[in-house]
Every structure is written in structure tokens, then in C-alpha cells.
C-alpha positions as CSV (number, residue, x, y, z in Angstrom):
1,X,40.9,-16.6,-33.5
2,X,42.4,-18.0,-36.7
3,X,41.9,-21.8,-35.7
4,X,38.2,-21.3,-34.5
5,X,36.2,-24.1,-36.4
6,X,38.8,-25.4,-37.8
7,X,39.5,-29.5,-37.5
8,X,42.7,-31.3,-36.4
9,X,44.1,-34.5,-36.3
10,X,46.9,-35.0,-33.7
11,X,48.3,-38.4,-33.3
12,X,49.6,-39.5,-29.5
13,X,46.7,-37.3,-27.8
14,X,46.5,-38.7,-24.3
15,X,49.6,-37.5,-22.9
16,X,52.5,-35.5,-22.6
17,X,53.0,-32.9,-25.8
18,X,50.3,-34.7,-28.0
19,X,47.8,-34.1,-25.1
20,X,48.8,-30.4,-24.7
21,X,48.2,-29.7,-28.6
22,X,45.0,-31.3,-28.1
23,X,44.0,-29.1,-25.2
24,X,45.4,-25.7,-26.8
25,X,43.7,-26.5,-30.4
26,X,40.8,-27.5,-28.6
27,X,40.6,-24.4,-26.3
28,X,41.2,-22.5,-29.2
29,X,37.8,-23.2,-30.7
30,X,38.9,-25.8,-32.8
31,X,37.5,-29.1,-33.6
32,X,40.0,-32.3,-32.5
33,X,40.5,-36.0,-33.2
34,X,43.2,-37.4,-31.4
35,X,44.7,-40.8,-31.8
36,X,45.9,-43.0,-28.9
37,X,47.6,-46.3,-28.3
38,X,46.7,-47.9,-25.1
39,X,44.9,-46.1,-22.8
40,X,41.0,-46.3,-23.1
41,X,40.6,-44.9,-19.8
42,X,42.7,-41.5,-20.3
43,X,40.9,-41.1,-24.0
44,X,37.6,-41.1,-22.6
45,X,38.5,-38.8,-19.7
46,X,40.0,-36.2,-22.0
47,X,36.9,-36.3,-24.4
48,X,34.6,-36.0,-21.7
49,X,36.4,-32.8,-20.0
50,X,36.5,-31.3,-23.5
51,X,33.0,-31.6,-24.0
52,X,32.4,-30.4,-20.6
53,X,33.9,-27.4,-21.7
54,X,31.7,-27.3,-24.8
55,X,34.7,-28.2,-26.8
56,X,34.5,-30.8,-30.2
57,X,36.7,-33.7,-30.1
58,X,36.8,-37.6,-30.7
59,X,39.2,-40.2,-29.9
60,X,40.8,-43.3,-32.2
61,X,42.5,-46.1,-31.1
62,X,44.9,-47.0,-33.7
63,X,48.4,-48.2,-34.2
64,X,50.2,-45.4,-36.4
65,X,52.0,-48.2,-38.5
66,X,49.2,-49.0,-39.9
67,X,48.1,-47.1,-43.2
68,X,45.0,-48.6,-43.6
69,X,44.0,-47.5,-40.1
70,X,45.3,-44.0,-40.8
71,X,42.9,-43.7,-43.8
72,X,39.9,-44.8,-41.9
73,X,40.7,-42.3,-39.3
74,X,41.1,-39.4,-41.8
75,X,37.6,-40.7,-43.5
76,X,36.1,-40.6,-40.4
77,X,37.5,-37.6,-39.3
78,X,36.3,-35.6,-42.5
79,X,32.7,-37.4,-42.4
80,X,32.3,-36.0,-38.8
81,X,33.7,-32.6,-38.9
82,X,33.0,-31.6,-42.7
83,X,36.5,-30.8,-43.6
84,X,40.2,-31.3,-42.2
85,X,42.6,-28.9,-41.8
86,X,45.6,-30.2,-41.0
87,X,47.6,-33.2,-39.1
88,X,50.1,-33.3,-35.8
89,X,52.0,-36.1,-36.2
90,X,53.4,-36.3,-32.4
91,X,53.2,-39.9,-31.6
92,X,56.4,-41.4,-30.8
93,X,58.2,-43.6,-28.4
94,X,61.9,-44.3,-26.9
95,X,63.7,-47.6,-26.6
96,X,67.0,-46.2,-25.3
97,X,70.0,-48.2,-25.2
98,X,73.8,-47.9,-26.4
99,X,74.0,-49.0,-29.8
100,X,76.2,-51.8,-29.0
101,X,73.1,-53.3,-26.7
102,X,70.1,-52.3,-28.9
103,X,68.3,-55.3,-30.8
104,X,66.8,-55.0,-34.2
105,X,63.2,-54.7,-32.5
106,X,64.6,-52.0,-30.3
107,X,65.2,-50.3,-33.7
108,X,62.4,-51.0,-35.4
109,X,60.0,-50.2,-33.2
110,X,60.9,-46.5,-32.9
111,X,61.4,-46.3,-36.5
112,X,58.2,-47.7,-37.5
113,X,56.1,-45.5,-35.0
114,X,58.3,-42.3,-35.2
115,X,58.7,-41.8,-38.8
116,X,56.4,-44.5,-40.5
117,X,53.5,-43.3,-38.4
118,X,54.0,-39.6,-39.8
119,X,54.4,-41.1,-43.4
120,X,51.1,-42.8,-43.1
121,X,49.1,-40.2,-41.5
122,X,50.5,-37.7,-43.8
123,X,49.8,-40.0,-46.7
124,X,46.6,-40.3,-45.4
125,X,45.5,-36.6,-45.5
126,X,47.0,-35.2,-48.1
127,X,44.9,-35.6,-50.9
128,X,41.7,-33.9,-48.7
129,X,44.4,-30.9,-47.9
130,X,45.3,-30.9,-52.1
131,X,41.8,-31.1,-52.9
132,X,40.8,-28.2,-50.7
133,X,44.1,-26.5,-51.4
134,X,44.5,-25.3,-47.8
135,X,46.1,-27.0,-44.6
136,X,48.8,-27.5,-42.4
137,X,51.1,-30.4,-41.2
138,X,53.3,-30.0,-38.8
139,X,55.6,-32.7,-37.4
140,X,56.5,-33.0,-33.5
141,X,60.8,-33.6,-34.2
142,X,63.4,-33.1,-31.2
143,X,66.3,-31.9,-30.7
144,X,67.8,-35.4,-30.6
145,X,67.1,-35.7,-34.3
146,X,69.2,-32.4,-34.4
147,X,72.3,-32.7,-32.3
148,X,71.9,-36.3,-31.0
149,X,72.1,-37.7,-27.8
150,X,74.0,-40.5,-26.3
151,X,71.8,-43.9,-25.7
152,X,69.4,-42.6,-28.7
153,X,70.6,-44.0,-32.1
154,X,67.4,-45.2,-32.7
155,X,65.1,-42.1,-31.7
156,X,67.6,-39.6,-33.1
157,X,67.7,-41.1,-36.2
158,X,63.6,-41.3,-36.6
159,X,63.5,-37.4,-35.5
160,X,66.4,-36.3,-38.2
161,X,64.4,-38.6,-40.3
162,X,61.2,-36.4,-39.6
163,X,63.2,-33.1,-40.4
164,X,64.2,-34.5,-43.9
165,X,60.5,-35.3,-44.4
166,X,59.3,-31.8,-43.5
167,X,61.4,-30.1,-45.7
168,X,61.2,-32.2,-48.5
169,X,57.2,-32.4,-48.7
170,X,56.8,-28.4,-47.8
171,X,58.7,-28.1,-51.4
172,X,56.5,-30.8,-52.6
173,X,53.0,-29.3,-51.6
174,X,53.8,-25.6,-51.5
175,X,52.1,-24.5,-54.9
176,X,49.2,-26.2,-53.2
177,X,49.0,-23.6,-50.5
178,X,49.7,-26.6,-47.8
179,X,52.3,-25.4,-45.2
180,X,54.6,-28.2,-43.7
181,X,56.6,-27.3,-40.5
182,X,58.2,-28.9,-37.7
183,X,58.5,-28.4,-34.0
184,X,61.6,-29.8,-31.9
185,X,61.0,-29.7,-28.7
186,X,63.9,-29.9,-25.9
187,X,63.6,-31.2,-22.4
188,X,60.1,-31.0,-21.5
189,X,58.5,-31.5,-18.1
190,X,56.7,-34.8,-19.1
191,X,56.6,-38.4,-18.0
192,X,59.4,-38.9,-19.9
193,X,61.6,-36.6,-18.0
194,X,60.1,-36.9,-14.6
195,X,61.6,-40.5,-14.7
196,X,65.2,-39.2,-15.3
197,X,67.4,-39.7,-12.1
198,X,68.0,-36.3,-10.2
199,X,71.6,-36.2,-11.2
200,X,71.1,-36.7,-14.8
201,X,68.3,-34.0,-14.7
202,X,70.9,-31.4,-12.9
203,X,73.5,-32.4,-15.3
204,X,70.8,-31.2,-18.3
205,X,70.0,-28.3,-16.6
206,X,73.1,-27.0,-16.8
207,X,73.0,-27.4,-20.4
208,X,70.0,-25.3,-21.2
209,X,70.7,-21.3,-21.4
210,X,67.1,-20.5,-19.7
211,X,68.1,-22.9,-17.0
212,X,64.8,-25.2,-16.7
213,X,62.8,-27.7,-18.4
214,X,60.4,-26.5,-20.6
215,X,56.6,-26.7,-20.4
216,X,53.9,-28.7,-22.2
217,X,51.9,-25.7,-23.0
218,X,55.0,-23.7,-24.0
219,X,55.0,-26.1,-27.0
220,X,51.4,-26.6,-27.4
221,X,50.9,-22.6,-28.1
222,X,53.7,-22.8,-30.9
223,X,52.2,-25.7,-32.5
224,X,49.1,-23.7,-32.2
225,X,50.7,-20.4,-33.8
226,X,51.9,-22.7,-36.8
227,X,49.0,-24.5,-37.2
228,X,46.7,-20.9,-37.5
229,X,47.1,-21.3,-41.7
230,X,47.7,-18.1,-43.7
231,X,51.4,-17.6,-42.4
232,X,54.4,-17.5,-44.8
233,X,56.3,-20.2,-42.9
234,X,56.8,-23.8,-44.3
235,X,59.6,-25.9,-44.2
236,X,60.8,-25.0,-40.7
237,X,62.1,-26.5,-37.6
238,X,60.9,-24.5,-34.9
239,X,63.1,-25.2,-31.4
240,X,61.4,-24.9,-28.3
241,X,64.1,-25.8,-26.4
242,X,65.3,-23.2,-23.8
243,X,68.3,-22.6,-26.3
244,X,69.9,-26.0,-26.0
245,X,70.6,-26.1,-29.6
246,X,72.2,-23.0,-29.5
247,X,74.4,-23.8,-26.8
């Protein structure tokens, strides 16, 4: 496997899509350091389960909004694994409200976590990847950043920013053999969508050509494909959305 022996950092790695990516990379033989914000128990359980399967994983509790902490995590990961082959900027939050009801903190927390977080970890890792003249940066965007969703102006703005960030950085670092891509999930079966009321869920399913929610493992496998390295793919946004954006 092309990923076997490589090492990655995944932010927001204990739940949902982030956890799925951690598990998929580890299952293919990668060494994974994942970042989590709050649940020590979930992080401990994930590390122990991966180690029981013969995988190498380590968890760091960190606020992705703190640049100094991002630098510390990168240093410790390189010291532990010997090198670092890439980062997955997955950490994200929502504070959904109509704009007229959205407070400045609702806006700031989403932008700082989703967009500043991606900057912090990418900035912290980029020198290492340039030094190696090889590496992958994968950002988790969203269909919301491409087509918008009512009540998500803050979230959509952050994810649209991720798309611009991805394309601009890909142009900057391509000469160093560093690939920068994004995946844009649609409605995936995670805690977030499980909390939707049934009426809204039915309306969403009508919009999706494949007629169902996506599975975390489907997003994780696309992520792993893009992180294999050596691919002639950069600056791209890959939709994993059941055809929703097409519609």
C-alpha cells in the first residue's frame, strides 16, 4: 500500500469524518497523530483500539486556533515518527442561525476554528514538507462552501475560504512536490446529521441524486486516495456528496 509507513496529522480526529480518516489511514499502515479538543476518553479509546490492531497512533489535546500549539504538535509528531508526510485539516464546528440572529461570537468561533485552524496547522507543517520536497495537505471543505445553506453563513464562509486557501497554496508549493487538495462532503451520516429532524432529513434526501446519506468510510477512502502521494492531482476539490452539488 502506498500509504504504509507514512505519517500524518489529522485534526478533529475523535468523531465523525475525522475519526473515519484516522481509522482508514491507520488500517492502511500509516502512523497517525490526531488532534482532539475535549473528550479525553474518546481519544484514549481510539488510540488503544488502534494499538490493539497493531497500528501506531498518538493523540494530542489541542485547540486548533492556537498557532503555538500547532507548532508544538508538529515538532512532537516529527520527533516521534521521524518524518511527517502530510496533514488533514478536518477540525470544524457549526453555530447555525439565521444571520439576523447570529452573534459576533457565533461568527468568530466558526471562522477561527474552521479557517484559522487550517492555516495554523498548515503553516506549522509547511517547512517540514518543503524541506522533504514531498508531502500532502488535505483540507476538509463542504458543499456549503460551494452552494451555500440557509442558516450557515458563518460555516459556508469558512468552507469557501478553505477552497480558496487550497487552490492558492497548491500554486505556491507545487514546485516543492507538495500536493494540496480538498474534499467537500455532502450530507454524511454522522452525529451532526443524526440530530436533524426527520422532516428536514426527508427534504434533504430528495435533493440527493443517490437518494441517501453518505457514509463516513466513503469520505475516508477518498481522503486516503488523495494522501497516497505521487499523484498528478493538486488544487482540486473532490465532492463526496451523492451528486448533490450537481443537482
